[in-house]
C-alpha positions in Angstrom: 0.5 24.5 -36.4 -1.4 26.6 -33.9 -4.3 25.5 -31.7 -5.3 22.8 -34.2 -1.9 21.1 -34.0 -1.9 17.4 -34.9 -0.4 16.7 -31.5 -3.8 17.1 -29.9 -5.0 13.9 -31.5 -2.5 11.5 -30.0 -4.4 9.2 -27.7 -4.1 8.8 -24.8 -1.1 11.2 -24.6 1.4 12.9 -26.8 5.0 13.7 -25.9 5.4 16.6 -28.4 3.6 19.2 -26.3 3.2 20.0 -22.6 0.1 18.8 -20.7 -1.4 22.2 -20.5 -0.9 22.8 -24.2 -2.6 19.4 -24.9 -5.4 20.3 -22.7 -6.0 23.6 -24.5 -5.9 21.9 -27.9 -8.2 19.1 -27.0 -10.6 21.4 -25.2 -10.6 23.6 -28.3 -11.4 20.7 -30.5 -14.2 19.6 -28.1 -15.7 23.1 -28.3 -15.5 23.2 -32.1 -17.2 19.8 -32.2 -20.0 21.1 -30.0 -20.5 24.0 -32.3 -20.0 22.3 -35.6 -21.0 18.7 -35.0 -17.7 17.3 -36.3 -17.7 13.8 -34.8 -19.9 10.9 -33.8 -20.6 9.9 -30.2 -17.8 7.3 -30.0 -15.1 9.7 -31.2 -16.5 12.5 -29.0 -16.0 10.2 -26.0 -12.5 9.3 -27.0 -11.6 13.0 -27.4 -13.1 13.8 -24.0 -11.1 11.0 -22.4 -7.9 12.4 -23.8 -8.9 15.9 -22.8 -9.5 14.9 -19.2 -6.3 13.0 -19.0 -4.4 16.0 -20.3 -6.1 18.2 -17.7 -5.0 15.8 -14.9 -1.5 15.7 -16.3 -1.4 19.5 -16.2 -2.6 19.5 -12.6 0.1 17.0 -11.6 2.7 19.1 -13.4 1.8 22.1 -11.2 -0.7 24.1 -13.2 -2.9 26.0 -10.8 -6.7 26.5 -11.1 -6.3 29.9 -12.6 -4.0 28.5 -15.4 -6.6 25.8 -16.1 -9.4 28.5 -16.3 -7.3 30.6 -18.7 -6.7 27.5 -20.8 -10.4 26.9 -21.0 -11.1 30.4 -22.1 -8.3 30.2 -24.7 -9.6 27.0 -26.1 -13.2 28.2 -26.4 -12.0 31.5 -28.0 -10.0 29.5 -30.6 -12.9 27.4 -31.4 -15.2 30.4 -31.8 -12.8 32.2 -34.1 -12.6 29.3 -36.6 -15.4 28.8 -39.2 -17.0 25.4 -39.3 -16.0 25.0 -43.0 -12.5 26.3 -42.6 -9.6 24.3 -44.1 -7.7 24.4 -40.8 -10.6 23.0 -38.8 -11.3 20.3 -41.4 -7.7 19.3 -41.3 -7.7 19.1 -37.5 -10.8 17.0 -37.6 -9.2 14.7 -40.0 -6.2 14.3 -37.7 -8.6 13.4 -34.9 -10.3 10.7 -37.0 -7.0 9.2 -38.1 -5.8 9.0 -34.6 -9.0 7.5 -33.4 -8.7 4.6 -35.9 -6.0 3.1 -33.7 -7.4 4.2 -30.3 -10.8 2.7 -31.1 -9.3 -0.7 -31.0 -8.2 -0.3 -27.3 -10.4 -2.3 -25.0 -8.5 -2.1 -21.8 -6.2 0.6 -20.5 -4.5 1.3 -17.2 -4.3 4.8 -15.8 -1.3 5.0 -13.5 -1.5 7.1 -10.3 1.0 8.1 -7.7 -0.2 5.5 -5.2 -2.7 3.4 -7.1 -3.9 2.7 -10.6 -7.3 2.7 -12.3 -7.9 -0.3 -14.6 -10.5 0.4 -17.4 -12.2 -2.3 -19.4 -14.8 -1.6 -22.1 -14.9 -5.1 -23.6 -18.4 -6.5 -24.3 -19.6 -8.6 -21.4 -23.0 -9.7 -22.3 -25.0 -10.6 -19.2 -22.0 -10.9 -16.9 -21.2 -8.2 -14.4 -17.6 -7.1 -14.5 -15.4 -4.2 -13.2 -15.3 -1.5 -15.8 -13.1 0.9 -13.9 -11.5 -0.3 -10.7 -8.9 0.4 -8.1 -7.7 -1.9 -5.4 -7.2 -0.8 -1.8 -6.0 -2.4 1.4 -7.1 -1.2 4.8 -6.8 -2.3 8.4 -8.6 -5.6 8.6 -9.6 -5.9 5.0 -9.4 -5.3 1.3 -11.5 -3.5 -1.2 -12.2 -3.1 -4.9 -13.8 0.3 -5.8 -15.0 1.7 -9.0 -17.6 1.3 -11.8 -19.1 -2.1 -12.4 -21.9 -3.7 -14.3 -23.0 -5.2 -17.6 -22.8 -3.4 -20.9 -24.3 0.0 -20.7 -24.1 2.4 -17.7 -22.0 0.9 -14.9 -22.7 1.9 -11.3 -20.3 3.1 -8.5 -19.5 0.2 -6.2 -17.3 -0.7 -3.2 -16.7 -4.4 -2.7 -15.0 -5.2 0.6 -13.8 -8.3 2.4 -13.1 -8.3 6.2 -10.6 -10.6 7.7 -12.5 -11.0 11.0 -15.7 -11.8 9.3 -17.5 -8.7 10.5 -20.6 -7.5 8.5 -21.0 -3.8 7.9 -24.6 -2.6 8.0 -23.8 0.5 5.8 -21.1 2.4 3.9 -20.6 5.9 2.9 -18.2 7.7 0.6 -16.4 10.8 2.0 -15.1 13.4 -0.5 -14.0 17.0 -0.4 -16.9 19.4 -0.5 -15.9 21.9 -3.2 -18.3 24.5 -1.7 -16.4 24.4 1.6 -12.9 23.8 0.4 -12.2 25.2 -3.1 -8.7 23.7 -3.3 -7.6 20.1 -2.7 -6.2 19.2 0.7 -2.9 17.5 0.1 -1.5 17.3 3.6 2.3 17.4 3.4 2.3 17.4 -0.4 1.2 15.5 -3.4 3.2 12.4 -2.2 1.6 12.3 1.2 -0.2 9.2 2.3 -3.7 9.0 0.9 -5.2 9.4 4.4 -3.5 12.9 4.4 -5.1 13.9 1.2 -8.7 14.0 2.5 -9.8 17.3 4.1 -10.9 17.6 7.7 -14.5 16.5 8.5 -15.9 20.0 8.3 -14.8 20.3 4.7 -16.2 16.9 3.6 -19.3 15.7 1.9 -20.6 12.2 2.2 -22.7 9.9 0.1 -24.5 7.1 1.7 -24.6 3.8 -0.1 -28.0 3.1 -1.7 -27.9 -0.7 -1.4 -26.0 -3.5 0.2 -25.7 -7.1 -1.0 -23.3 -10.1 -0.7 -20.6 -9.8 -3.3 -21.2 -12.0 -6.4 -18.5 -14.2 -7.8 -18.5 -12.3 -11.0 -17.1 -9.2 -9.3 -15.1 -10.8 -6.5 -11.3 -11.1 -7.2 -9.7 -14.5 -6.8 -7.9 -13.4 -3.6 -11.3 -12.9 -1.9 -13.5 -15.7 -0.7 -16.4 -13.6 0.4 -17.4 -9.9 0.7 -20.0 -7.2 0.7 -20.9 -4.9 -2.1 -22.3 -1.4 -1.6 -23.8 0.7 -4.4 -23.4 4.5 -4.4 -25.6 7.1 -6.2 -24.8 8.4 -9.6 -24.2 11.8 -8.1 -21.2 10.4 -6.2 -19.5 9.2 -9.4 -20.1 12.6 -11.0 -18.6 14.4 -8.0 -15.6 12.1 -7.9 -14.9 12.9 -11.6 -14.7 16.7 -10.7 -12.0 16.3 -8.0 -8.3 17.0 -8.3 -6.4 13.9 -9.4 -3.9 14.2 -6.6 -6.5 14.0 -3.7 -8.2 11.0 -2.1 -11.6 9.9 -1.1 -12.5 7.4 1.7 -15.0 4.6 1.8 -16.2 4.2 5.4 -17.7 1.0 6.6 -20.1 1.2 9.6 -20.8 -1.6 12.1 -23.6 -2.1 14.6 -21.7 -4.3 17.0 -19.4 -1.6 18.3 -16.6 -2.2 15.8 -15.0 1.1 14.9 -15.5 2.6 11.5 -13.1 1.2 9.0 -11.8 3.4 6.2 -10.4 2.5 2.8 -8.7 5.3 0.8 -8.9 5.7 -2.9 -6.7 7.9 -5.1 -8.9 10.1 -7.4 -6.3 9.9 -10.2 -7.6 9.6 -13.7 -11.1 8.5 -12.7 -12.7 11.1 -14.9 -10.6 10.0 -18.0 -11.4 6.4 -17.3 -15.1 7.2 -17.0 -15.0 8.9 -20.4 -13.1 6.0 -21.9 -16.0 3.7 -20.9 -18.4 5.8 -22.9 -16.8 4.7 -26.1 -19.1 1.9 -27.3 -17.3 -1.4 -27.8 -17.4 -2.4 -31.5 
């Protein structure tokens, strides 16, 4: 069927093609939509979520950055060659719409990782805050929920942590790989290394300081926590996280003024980007 194969439309994944093939097909369809205006905003977000998940699956399968770059060029070239009113493009767009009829009913989805999962929830929540995209993490002396949270609309990047000894951190920061200093992910002893081994050395990191701190509200606190502190990170931190390799990790560092050492909770990047795109699909 060529670049416009119906397999590209299976959401969130299709078994008929390899992950790099799916990435090429979904990227080509995204490029064609940008040029020809094929879809509405909700379908566009669904296609983007599937594209990003396919990209991450290709990375986990061993595709190197050069192969991904070639795939991007192949996809854009295919979209450029096809006329907006061509039968093949119309047929591919129809396949996307048909596949979306089922996917649009999905309100919650779990993106499995090697060490941790992302839970995505795009149900309507009214005035209540809720986790929209979340991952749980345990660390020495505490537990954390990390991800995107808020009411309907644009969620914010939060870390909600509880400390067994009752200590109160005065600040928190998010440490990630600095792509300008380290072009490739630092995976330690391999993709299955402990998450602490998937963060680059300090000289190759970039940090984002939390913009705000508050006591954790009951609407976001899991039942296993009785109290906690919530830290909000800037929107740029979420955008940077979405660009990272799914196999690597980031760290939330909690700082104390009473001499308590810095405590770190590690988060697997995984399919954060795909989950973030999934949330852009308006609940209906």
